[in-house]
C-alpha positions as MATLAB code, in Angstrom:
seq = 'MLSAAGSTVDVANVRGYRMRIGPMLALAAVVLAGLSGCVRTGPSNTTSPPDSATAVRTSVSAPPEAYNLASDGSVPWVDEPLDSRDIYLHSAPPSPPAGAKPCRAKQLSGILASWITPNYGVEKPRGFDANISHLYGYVDLHNTSTTWCTLQGEAPTTMVTGAKTIPMNYRHQINAKARARVTGIPPDGHASLRLDWDGPFCAELTDQTRLAVELPHDGGTLRVTLAATERPACNPAAVKPTVKATLSSSAFDEAVDLTPIGPSPLQRMTAEITGPASARPKERIILRVALTNPTGEPIALRPCPAYGLELHASRDDLGEPVNVRLLYQLNCRPATTVPAGGSLTFQIATVVPGDLVPGSQLTVTWELMPRQQTTGDPVRGQLVLPIA';
ca = [
     -35.910 -163.030  -87.220;
     -34.666 -163.199  -90.164;
     -31.487 -165.781  -90.233;
     -28.449 -165.885  -92.344;
     -28.266 -169.451  -93.420;
     -27.469 -170.118  -97.061;
     -27.458 -172.839  -99.446;
     -24.978 -173.650 -102.564;
     -26.391 -173.995 -105.763;
     -26.338 -177.398 -107.838;
     -26.475 -176.472 -111.481;
     -25.368 -179.671 -112.648;
     -28.559 -181.714 -111.164;
     -31.529 -178.652 -111.405;
     -32.547 -176.915 -114.335;
     -35.405 -175.486 -115.939;
     -37.760 -176.163 -118.933;
     -36.514 -174.819 -122.250;
     -33.466 -173.384 -120.547;
     -31.410 -170.794 -121.240;
     -27.751 -170.320 -119.947;
     -27.654 -167.121 -117.594;
     -25.039 -164.928 -116.011;
     -23.185 -165.954 -112.863;
     -23.717 -169.427 -112.452;
     -20.443 -169.496 -112.638;
     -23.034 -169.675 -110.285;
     -22.502 -172.871 -109.407;
     -21.456 -175.181 -110.730;
     -18.464 -175.553 -112.142;
     -21.346 -176.948 -108.735;
     -21.804 -179.183 -110.011;
     -18.871 -180.626 -107.970;
     -18.041 -180.019 -104.322;
     -14.446 -179.814 -103.555;
     -13.287 -180.207 -100.084;
     -14.748 -177.156  -98.361;
     -15.119 -175.344 -101.576;
     -18.233 -175.130 -103.942;
     -17.318 -174.872 -107.495;
     -20.127 -173.437 -109.761;
     -21.059 -172.480 -113.234;
     -23.421 -170.471 -115.120;
     -27.020 -171.284 -114.736;
     -29.795 -172.651 -116.958;
     -33.123 -170.669 -117.929;
     -35.831 -170.534 -119.916;
     -38.039 -167.903 -121.792;
     -40.123 -165.901 -119.119;
     -43.508 -165.824 -119.359;
     -45.192 -162.306 -118.964;
     -47.183 -163.319 -115.585;
     -45.179 -162.248 -112.564;
     -47.232 -164.834 -110.506;
     -44.552 -167.218 -111.606;
     -42.106 -164.890 -108.976;
     -41.044 -167.384 -106.160;
     -41.370 -165.340 -102.710;
     -41.580 -167.192  -99.386;
     -45.133 -167.178  -97.708;
     -43.487 -167.505  -94.420;
     -41.634 -164.350  -94.687;
     -41.714 -162.441  -91.311;
     -43.630 -159.126  -91.141;
     -40.589 -156.727  -90.953;
     -39.649 -158.305  -94.723;
     -42.574 -156.287  -96.163;
     -41.533 -152.532  -94.560;
     -38.403 -150.852  -95.340;
     -35.766 -150.652  -92.325;
     -35.507 -147.414  -90.445;
     -32.264 -146.534  -92.334;
     -34.853 -147.002  -95.548;
     -32.816 -149.942  -96.490;
     -35.025 -153.227  -97.819;
     -34.627 -156.060  -95.338;
     -32.725 -159.220  -96.190;
     -34.873 -162.320  -96.369;
     -33.207 -166.049  -95.966;
     -34.646 -167.074  -99.518;
     -32.044 -169.292 -101.228;
     -32.680 -170.496 -104.667;
     -31.577 -173.154 -106.891;
     -30.761 -172.557 -110.318;
     -34.138 -173.791 -111.949;
     -36.087 -170.769 -109.679;
     -33.904 -168.027 -111.290;
     -35.793 -167.802 -114.327;
     -39.585 -168.139 -114.967;
     -40.481 -170.729 -117.263;
     -43.542 -172.667 -118.393;
     -44.544 -176.176 -116.849;
     -42.816 -178.756 -118.899;
     -45.114 -181.049 -121.074;
     -46.021 -184.362 -118.851;
     -45.591 -187.613 -120.628;
     -48.994 -189.657 -120.639;
     -49.684 -192.331 -118.515;
     -47.683 -195.663 -119.182;
     -45.085 -193.796 -121.119;
     -42.095 -196.227 -120.915;
     -38.247 -195.349 -119.939;
     -36.668 -194.377 -123.318;
     -34.321 -197.147 -125.075;
     -31.124 -196.360 -126.694;
     -32.645 -197.211 -130.153;
     -35.309 -194.424 -129.602;
     -32.599 -191.433 -129.363;
     -29.893 -190.009 -131.145;
     -27.664 -187.530 -129.309;
     -24.893 -184.699 -129.834;
     -22.920 -182.454 -127.902;
     -22.111 -179.495 -129.980;
     -19.964 -177.679 -127.817;
     -18.182 -177.118 -124.567;
     -18.626 -173.752 -122.554;
     -16.166 -172.135 -120.413;
     -17.586 -170.725 -117.237;
     -17.803 -167.205 -116.570;
     -16.561 -166.577 -113.013;
     -17.771 -162.868 -112.855;
     -15.434 -160.178 -111.621;
     -13.252 -162.259 -109.176;
     -11.140 -164.596 -111.492;
      -9.658 -167.876 -109.892;
      -6.194 -167.126 -109.019;
      -3.084 -169.373 -108.005;
      -3.556 -173.246 -108.655;
      -6.974 -172.458 -109.059;
      -6.411 -170.832 -111.954;
      -4.682 -173.413 -113.541;
      -7.827 -175.992 -113.200;
      -9.274 -175.781 -116.596;
     -12.941 -176.622 -116.866;
     -15.721 -177.006 -119.400;
     -19.291 -177.802 -119.220;
     -21.792 -178.628 -122.046;
     -25.148 -180.197 -122.834;
     -25.905 -183.341 -124.829;
     -29.060 -182.804 -127.099;
     -31.008 -186.008 -126.877;
     -33.540 -186.277 -129.826;
     -36.318 -188.788 -129.664;
     -36.619 -190.335 -133.040;
     -39.321 -192.700 -132.334;
     -42.983 -192.061 -132.857;
     -43.667 -192.480 -129.001;
     -43.541 -190.697 -125.812;
     -40.643 -191.882 -123.533;
     -39.125 -191.149 -120.047;
     -35.789 -190.430 -118.570;
     -35.220 -190.362 -114.684;
     -32.026 -191.171 -112.738;
     -28.269 -191.444 -113.105;
     -26.516 -191.598 -116.429;
     -22.973 -192.720 -116.455;
     -21.163 -191.351 -119.321;
     -17.831 -192.236 -120.724;
     -15.682 -190.761 -123.423;
     -14.893 -193.512 -126.081;
     -12.848 -194.011 -129.085;
     -14.089 -197.337 -130.654;
     -14.367 -200.196 -128.240;
     -11.838 -198.322 -125.909;
     -12.449 -195.705 -122.914;
     -10.483 -192.781 -122.782;
      -8.738 -193.167 -119.513;
     -10.044 -190.277 -116.792;
     -12.058 -189.835 -113.797;
     -15.560 -190.500 -114.500;
     -18.195 -189.605 -111.933;
     -22.074 -189.347 -111.834;
     -23.346 -188.638 -108.343;
     -26.684 -186.727 -108.607;
     -28.754 -185.526 -105.601;
     -32.060 -186.844 -104.497;
     -34.113 -184.251 -106.139;
     -32.313 -184.841 -109.414;
     -32.455 -188.752 -109.140;
     -36.455 -188.295 -108.866;
     -37.057 -185.864 -111.371;
     -38.955 -187.479 -114.564;
     -38.280 -186.011 -118.076;
     -40.410 -186.887 -120.851;
     -39.675 -186.713 -124.397;
     -42.620 -186.596 -126.918;
     -42.180 -187.849 -130.506;
     -39.454 -185.707 -132.368;
     -38.848 -183.968 -128.987;
     -35.465 -182.974 -127.219;
     -34.024 -183.460 -123.428;
     -30.519 -182.685 -122.251;
     -27.751 -184.244 -120.350;
     -25.337 -181.903 -118.551;
     -21.574 -182.828 -118.789;
     -18.665 -181.205 -116.562;
     -14.947 -181.681 -117.880;
     -12.154 -180.899 -115.617;
      -8.684 -180.701 -116.721;
      -5.448 -181.601 -116.972;
      -6.489 -183.278 -120.054;
      -3.548 -184.547 -122.403;
      -5.026 -187.447 -124.372;
      -5.104 -187.347 -128.280;
      -8.614 -187.490 -129.678;
      -9.715 -188.713 -133.013;
     -12.630 -188.080 -135.308;
     -14.179 -191.207 -133.802;
     -14.372 -190.157 -130.472;
     -17.999 -190.549 -129.097;
     -19.704 -190.231 -125.582;
     -21.209 -193.698 -124.458;
     -24.467 -192.529 -122.183;
     -25.665 -195.764 -119.862;
     -29.380 -194.923 -120.118;
     -31.352 -195.783 -116.861;
     -33.544 -198.574 -116.384;
     -31.475 -200.888 -118.661;
     -32.242 -198.481 -121.555;
     -28.937 -199.569 -123.175;
     -25.884 -197.607 -124.167;
     -26.669 -194.482 -126.146;
     -23.522 -193.433 -128.388;
     -23.346 -189.647 -128.825;
     -21.666 -187.828 -131.312;
     -19.027 -185.260 -129.901;
     -18.902 -182.453 -132.480;
     -17.127 -180.154 -129.777;
     -13.299 -179.455 -130.260;
     -12.590 -177.437 -127.041;
     -10.412 -179.253 -124.608;
      -9.267 -178.895 -121.075;
      -5.656 -177.494 -121.038;
      -2.819 -180.004 -120.655;
      -0.818 -178.582 -117.488;
      -0.425 -181.315 -115.260;
       2.629 -179.760 -113.607;
       0.756 -176.471 -113.112;
      -2.038 -178.356 -111.237;
      -0.549 -181.441 -109.766;
       1.281 -184.276 -111.517;
      -1.246 -186.823 -109.919;
      -4.498 -184.875 -110.736;
      -6.325 -186.656 -113.683;
      -9.064 -185.207 -115.594;
     -12.640 -185.749 -114.490;
     -15.781 -186.276 -116.693;
     -19.020 -185.908 -114.776;
     -22.674 -186.114 -115.827;
     -25.754 -184.535 -114.079;
     -29.450 -185.851 -114.468;
     -31.631 -185.524 -117.561;
     -33.537 -182.520 -117.896;
     -35.662 -180.502 -120.426;
     -34.006 -179.400 -123.762;
     -31.400 -176.511 -123.594;
     -31.813 -173.538 -125.400;
     -28.410 -171.595 -125.402;
     -29.688 -168.200 -127.461;
     -29.830 -165.276 -125.412;
     -32.981 -163.032 -125.522;
     -31.762 -159.468 -125.291;
     -30.978 -157.075 -122.577;
     -32.684 -156.333 -119.428;
     -33.893 -152.954 -118.211;
     -32.177 -154.038 -115.143;
     -28.852 -153.897 -116.671;
     -28.916 -149.751 -116.733;
     -28.284 -149.623 -113.444;
     -25.249 -150.001 -111.215;
     -24.415 -151.238 -107.936;
     -22.296 -150.365 -105.123;
     -21.631 -153.008 -102.052;
     -20.244 -151.980  -98.535;
     -20.047 -153.548  -95.423;
     -17.866 -153.823  -92.273;
     -14.468 -152.970  -92.045;
     -13.486 -156.374  -91.415;
     -14.894 -159.753  -90.137;
     -13.965 -162.839  -88.383;
     -14.321 -166.566  -89.384;
     -17.815 -168.066  -88.941;
     -19.212 -164.762  -88.333;
     -22.449 -163.476  -89.648;
     -22.331 -160.031  -91.450;
     -24.623 -157.353  -93.026;
     -23.557 -156.241  -96.157;
     -25.522 -153.252  -98.023;
     -25.956 -153.308 -101.734;
     -27.131 -150.022 -103.300;
     -28.696 -150.090 -106.843;
     -28.549 -146.872 -108.638;
     -31.120 -145.924 -111.529;
     -29.272 -143.072 -113.548;
     -32.103 -142.738 -116.135;
     -34.719 -140.725 -116.256;
     -37.415 -143.303 -115.608;
     -38.187 -145.679 -112.738;
     -36.804 -149.198 -113.412;
     -39.383 -152.131 -112.258;
     -38.274 -154.740 -109.882;
     -41.088 -156.913 -111.439;
     -40.573 -159.663 -111.897;
     -38.515 -159.751 -108.736;
     -34.931 -160.970 -109.502;
     -32.593 -162.831 -107.796;
     -28.832 -162.497 -107.024;
     -25.860 -164.394 -106.537;
     -23.122 -164.303 -103.809;
     -19.505 -165.081 -104.458;
     -17.159 -165.623 -101.552;
     -13.690 -166.198 -102.509;
     -10.324 -166.327 -101.176;
      -7.379 -167.604 -103.228;
      -5.185 -170.440 -102.481;
      -2.448 -168.038 -102.431;
      -3.993 -166.220  -99.174;
      -3.530 -167.608  -95.751;
      -5.477 -170.622  -94.751;
      -7.402 -173.016  -96.820;
      -8.927 -171.620 -100.567;
     -12.528 -170.647 -100.235;
     -14.903 -170.448 -103.767;
     -18.430 -170.178 -102.562;
     -21.384 -169.514 -104.786;
     -24.913 -168.709 -103.176;
     -27.984 -167.733 -104.823;
     -30.747 -165.713 -103.510;
     -34.398 -164.248 -104.005;
     -34.134 -160.413 -103.727;
     -36.660 -158.982 -101.330;
     -38.949 -156.831 -103.308;
     -42.023 -156.831 -100.946;
     -41.557 -153.510  -99.610;
     -40.060 -151.843 -102.740;
     -41.016 -152.697 -106.278;
     -39.088 -149.979 -108.409;
     -35.947 -148.208 -108.260;
     -36.517 -144.457 -108.711;
     -35.318 -142.255 -111.764;
     -32.019 -140.905 -110.848;
     -32.149 -142.490 -107.357;
     -31.169 -145.692 -105.637;
     -32.194 -148.434 -103.302;
     -30.371 -150.283 -100.673;
     -30.854 -153.813 -100.055;
     -29.352 -155.566  -96.892;
     -27.687 -158.694  -97.733;
     -26.688 -161.198  -94.738;
     -24.161 -163.774  -95.033;
     -21.513 -166.122  -93.172;
     -17.975 -165.843  -93.411;
     -16.480 -169.010  -94.298;
     -14.751 -170.828  -91.299;
     -11.853 -171.857  -93.269;
     -10.252 -168.225  -93.305;
      -7.578 -167.090  -90.913;
      -6.799 -163.738  -89.319;
      -4.680 -161.849  -92.124;
      -6.549 -163.100  -94.975;
      -8.757 -161.453  -97.125;
     -12.178 -162.497  -98.819;
     -13.600 -160.914 -101.815;
     -17.535 -160.611 -102.056;
     -18.943 -160.409 -105.076;
     -22.863 -159.716 -105.600;
     -24.485 -159.968 -109.135;
     -28.150 -159.381 -109.941;
     -29.676 -162.193 -111.692;
     -33.035 -160.834 -114.132;
     -35.218 -163.393 -114.743;
     -34.060 -163.945 -118.333;
     -31.140 -164.622 -120.141;
     -29.480 -161.425 -121.144;
     -26.617 -159.983 -123.394;
     -24.312 -157.445 -122.330;
     -22.957 -156.589 -118.897;
     -24.439 -157.925 -115.768;
     -24.902 -155.755 -112.663;
     -22.336 -156.339 -110.134;
     -20.500 -155.001 -107.019;
     -17.560 -156.001 -104.993;
     -15.989 -155.667 -101.739;
     -12.500 -157.037 -100.517;
     -13.068 -158.011  -96.654;
     -10.001 -158.261  -94.301;
     -10.403 -161.065  -92.028;
      -9.356 -160.180  -88.497;
];
């Protein structure tokens, strides 16, 4: 039996080798931080894809029905949640030699060149959510020494002017998987540290503002150049007068490459999502996403793409706000192409968030996630589902 359980994506804590920034994630994280019944997500991280399709992540324990089309011709859904480093194919990162020691501050230099505004896709935050300004960025860490070193664990990070710490909330919670990961940096090599910055932020920053990164294993304090000039909005009255800005840090990971590598043939398609006339809180529902190929040639689903699913209900609606973002592997087992001039329909299962109440509306946004960083418009479909 195909289950309906999903998983949220924590992009702050999991990224791939020589990552490239992907489309929705929005998917995750703004995850980066979980907010009381709400998971906020931001764009994903990726890497240059190799040609081999063997790197495609598929479950070895998929049920037999996953390998055949359903009686109505649709592709069955399989419960295969992903995290952001699963989205894009990547080469294995270099392994540090035996005996490599933890990095010391004197071995590294660092710079944060720019802050990035998350792409939330079709469904934009509304109400109070729209007033919470969010940025994220990557500290590029350069090993200026002649020896390998390693980074592992939490990295408390503050924003400082001289010896003074700029007042705001600072967080650096990471999950167990991220805490256990060891990132090696060869001589003249690079690594990254993701930071997320939420407003409102009203302090004046000077040219001497830097980031102070506390390296794990008593590595000392690394002073990082803050070249980025973007700031979260100063709008405390629009959010809540008592809310403070927050800077949160992830775990260390391989170097991020923000350069897109071009369009994907998958982006020639369109998506249409359909579902039940209404749904109830905590109900498992089946949606159907029809991918249509308007071109004169078949479009291959190899490597098999992932997809993102956003479930959103505004704070302006009845009940509690919902902003859940899920990431899954598409089931490409029974069909590997979308025919020329034709379409292929995929079943998508999910569970309606329990915080919704009758009379509210749930906006469901589905987005195809090619296994490469793309330029141009993503393939998306959207459905507004009344809650009964």
